[in-house]
C-alpha positions as CSV (number, residue, x, y, z in Angstrom):
1,X,-50.7,-97.9,-52.4
2,X,-50.8,-95.7,-55.5
3,X,-54.6,-96.1,-55.7
4,X,-55.0,-95.0,-52.1
5,X,-52.7,-92.0,-52.6
6,X,-54.8,-91.0,-55.7
7,X,-58.0,-91.3,-53.7
8,X,-56.6,-89.4,-50.8
9,X,-55.6,-86.5,-53.1
10,X,-59.0,-86.6,-54.8
11,X,-60.7,-86.3,-51.5
12,X,-58.4,-83.6,-50.3
13,X,-58.9,-81.7,-53.6
14,X,-62.6,-81.9,-53.3
15,X,-62.6,-80.6,-49.7
16,X,-60.2,-77.7,-50.6
17,X,-62.1,-76.9,-53.8
18,X,-65.5,-76.7,-51.9
19,X,-63.9,-74.5,-49.2
20,X,-62.2,-72.2,-51.8
21,X,-65.3,-71.8,-54.0
22,X,-67.5,-71.4,-50.9
23,X,-65.2,-68.6,-49.8
24,X,-65.4,-67.1,-53.3
25,X,-69.2,-67.1,-53.3
26,X,-69.6,-65.7,-49.8
27,X,-67.2,-62.8,-50.3
28,X,-69.1,-60.9,-53.0
29,X,-72.6,-62.0,-51.8
30,X,-74.0,-59.1,-49.9
31,X,-77.6,-60.3,-49.7
32,X,-79.7,-59.3,-46.7
33,X,-80.1,-62.9,-45.4
34,X,-81.7,-66.2,-46.3
35,X,-83.5,-65.9,-49.6
36,X,-86.5,-68.0,-48.4
37,X,-87.4,-65.4,-45.8
38,X,-87.4,-62.4,-48.2
39,X,-90.2,-61.0,-50.2
40,X,-90.7,-58.3,-52.8
41,X,-87.8,-56.0,-53.7
42,X,-85.5,-57.4,-51.0
43,X,-85.9,-60.9,-52.5
44,X,-85.1,-59.6,-56.0
45,X,-82.0,-57.8,-54.7
46,X,-80.9,-60.9,-52.7
47,X,-81.3,-63.3,-55.8
48,X,-79.4,-60.8,-58.0
49,X,-76.6,-60.6,-55.5
50,X,-76.5,-64.4,-55.3
51,X,-76.4,-64.8,-59.1
52,X,-73.5,-62.2,-59.3
53,X,-71.6,-64.2,-56.6
54,X,-72.2,-67.5,-58.6
55,X,-70.8,-65.7,-61.7
56,X,-67.6,-65.1,-59.8
57,X,-67.4,-68.8,-58.8
58,X,-67.8,-69.9,-62.4
59,X,-65.3,-67.3,-63.7
60,X,-62.7,-68.5,-61.1
61,X,-63.4,-72.1,-62.1
62,X,-62.9,-71.3,-65.8
63,X,-59.6,-69.5,-65.1
64,X,-58.4,-72.5,-63.0
65,X,-59.4,-75.0,-65.8
66,X,-57.6,-72.9,-68.4
67,X,-54.4,-72.9,-66.2
68,X,-54.7,-76.7,-65.8
69,X,-55.1,-77.2,-69.6
70,X,-52.0,-75.0,-70.3
71,X,-50.0,-77.0,-67.7
72,X,-51.2,-80.3,-69.2
73,X,-50.1,-79.2,-72.7
74,X,-46.6,-78.7,-71.3
75,X,-46.2,-82.3,-70.1
76,X,-43.7,-84.4,-72.0
77,X,-45.2,-86.7,-74.7
78,X,-44.3,-90.2,-75.7
79,X,-45.5,-92.3,-78.6
80,X,-47.4,-94.9,-76.6
81,X,-47.0,-98.6,-75.7
82,X,-44.5,-99.3,-78.5
83,X,-42.2,-96.6,-77.3
84,X,-42.5,-97.9,-73.7
85,X,-41.7,-101.4,-74.9
86,X,-38.6,-100.2,-76.7
87,X,-37.4,-98.3,-73.6
88,X,-37.9,-101.4,-71.5
89,X,-36.0,-103.6,-74.0
90,X,-33.1,-101.2,-74.0
91,X,-32.6,-101.4,-70.3
92,X,-29.7,-103.9,-69.5
93,X,-30.5,-106.9,-67.3
94,X,-29.1,-106.7,-63.8
95,X,-25.8,-108.5,-63.1
96,X,-25.9,-111.4,-60.7
97,X,-24.1,-111.1,-57.4
98,X,-21.4,-113.8,-57.4
99,X,-21.3,-115.1,-53.8
100,X,-24.9,-115.3,-52.8
101,X,-26.6,-116.3,-56.0
102,X,-29.2,-113.5,-55.8
103,X,-29.5,-110.7,-58.3
104,X,-29.7,-107.2,-57.0
105,X,-32.2,-104.9,-58.7
106,X,-30.3,-101.9,-57.2
107,X,-27.2,-102.2,-59.4
């Protein structure tokens, strides 16, 4: 179930990221139309406008990545498997329920 949830959020993030960066590139792009149909000075202006729009996309991506790195650095740290094993060893065993003979993990 956890793997499915991770894959779902990866897919959702990909779709939202493509939509967001697609919006970022189309907003500043003020080219005259499809670049393949242009010639001469109009083509040069269209390519320049497209390149400027792509610069905006990469700048937004860099800012987003920097924010993610800063949030990642604020995550709590632990010393690894040995620390996890010590924590598990310190957890008391569940008490058995007297009448039914089953142990309850919720106690």
